[in-house]
MARLOMI-150603 format. One record per residue: x, y, z of N, C-alpha, C, O in turn; residue in three letters; chain; residue number from 1. Coordinates in steps of 0.05 Angstrom, whole numbers. Example, Ala and Ser with C-alpha at 12.3 -4.5 7.8 and 13.67 -1.06 7.14 Angstrom:
<recs>
      npx      npy      npz     capx     capy     capz      cpx      cpy      cpz      opx      opy      opz   type   mol   seq
      264     -114      156      246      -90      156      264      -66      156      285      -66      169    ala     A     1
      257      -45      142      273      -21      143      258        1      157      268       23      161    ser     A     2
</recs>
This chain:
<recs>
      npx      npy      npz     capx     capy     capz      cpx      cpy      cpz      opx      opy      opz   type   mol   seq
       16      -24        0        0        0        0       17       25        0       11       45      -13    met     A     1
       39       25       15       57       49       15       68       55      -13       70       78      -21    leu     A     2
       76       34      -27       87       37      -54       65       48      -73       70       66      -88    lys     A     3
       42       36      -72       20       44      -89       11       73      -84        7       89     -102    lys     A     4
        7       80      -58       -3      106      -51       18      128      -51       11      151      -57    glu     A     5
       43      121      -43       63      142      -39       89      138      -54      107      155      -53    met     A     6
       92      115      -67      116      109      -81      139      102      -62      163      105      -69    gly     A     7
      133       93      -38      153       86      -18      156       56      -16      137       41      -15    ile     A     8
      181       47      -17      188       19      -14      193       13       16      210       25       28    glu     A     9
      177       -6       27      181      -13       55      200      -36       57      203      -52       39    ala     A    10
      214      -38       80      233      -59       86      224      -74      111      219      -61      131    thr     A    11
      222     -100      109      215     -116      132      241     -126      145      258     -138      132    leu     A    12
      243     -120      170      267     -128      186      257     -148      207      241     -141      224    val     A    13
      267     -172      205      259     -193      225      269     -186      252      292     -178      256    glu     A    14
      251     -188      271      257     -181      299      253     -205      317      253     -228      309    gly     A    15
      248     -199      342      243     -220      362      220     -212      380      212     -189      381    ala     A    16
      209     -232      394      189     -228      414      163     -216      403      148     -204      417    his     A    17
      157     -221      377      132     -211      366      130     -181      363      108     -171      360    gly     A    18
      152     -168      362      152     -139      360      143     -131      332      148     -144      312    ala     A    19
      128     -109      331      120      -97      305      123      -67      309      109      -54      324    phe     A    20
      143      -56      294      149      -27      296      151      -16      268      162      -28      250    val     A    21
      139        8      265      141       22      240      157       47      245      151       63      263    val     A    22
      178       51      229      196       74      231      197       90      206      196       78      184    lys     A    23
      199      116      208      202      134      185      227      150      191      229      165      210    val     A    24
      247      146      173      273      160      177      285      155      204      296      173      217    asp     A    25
      282      130      214      294      123      240      277      129      264      284      121      286    gly     A    26
      255      144      260      237      151      283      213      132      284      200      128      264    glu     A    27
      207      122      307      185      103      311      159      119      309      154      138      323    thr     A    28
      141      110      291      115      122      288       93      103      297       70      110      301    val     A    29
      100       77      301       81       57      311       96       35      325      116       25      315    tyr     A    30
       86       27      348       98        5      363       75      -12      374       58       -2      389    ser     A    31
       74      -38      366       53      -56      376       52      -57      406       31      -59      418    lys     A    32
       75      -58      418       76      -60      448       66      -36      462       54      -38      483    thr     A    33
       69      -12      450       59       12      462       29       16      457       15       28      474    glu     A    34
       18        5      435      -10        9      429      -27      -16      432      -51      -16      427    arg     A    35
      -14      -38      441      -28      -63      447      -44      -74      423      -67      -82      426    asn     A    36
      -31      -75      400      -44      -87      377      -31      -79      351      -13      -63      350    gly     A    37
      -41      -91      329      -30      -86      303      -47      -65      289      -72      -64      292    leu     A    38
      -34      -48      273      -49      -27      258      -60      -39      232      -51      -59      222    pro     A    39
      -79      -25      220      -88      -33      194      -69      -20      173      -53       -3      180    ser     A    40
      -71      -29      149      -54      -17      128      -60       13      125      -41       28      121    ser     A    41
      -85       20      128      -92       49      126      -80       65      149      -71       87      145    arg     A    42
      -80       53      173      -67       66      196      -38       72      191      -28       94      196    asp     A    43
      -24       52      180        5       55      174        9       78      153       26       95      157    ile     A    44
       -7       77      132       -6       98      112      -10      125      124        6      144      117    leu     A    45
      -29      129      141      -35      155      153      -12      164      171       -5      187      172    glu     A    46
       -1      145      186       22      152      204       46      161      187       60      180      195    leu     A    47
       52      147      166       75      154      149       70      181      135       88      198      134    val     A    48
       45      185      126       39      211      113       41      234      133       51      256      126    gln     A    49
       33      229      158       34      250      178       63      258      184       68      281      193    ala     A    50
       82      240      181      110      245      185      124      256      161      148      261      161    arg     A    51
      109      260      139      121      271      115      137      250      100      154      256       84    gly     A    52
      130      224      104      145      202       92      141      199       63      152      181       50    gly     A    53
</recs>
């Protein structure tokens, strides 16, 4: 969705302990552990757009 909507290529980095974190230019914009759940694709798109991604 990021590529289609914004022309951004996302990179999946394997982690541990079920972590799910979205970063824009090294800054965390979403953390599953902080928000107690997974975001929708639309949520991620809106968070990236809000950061000027």
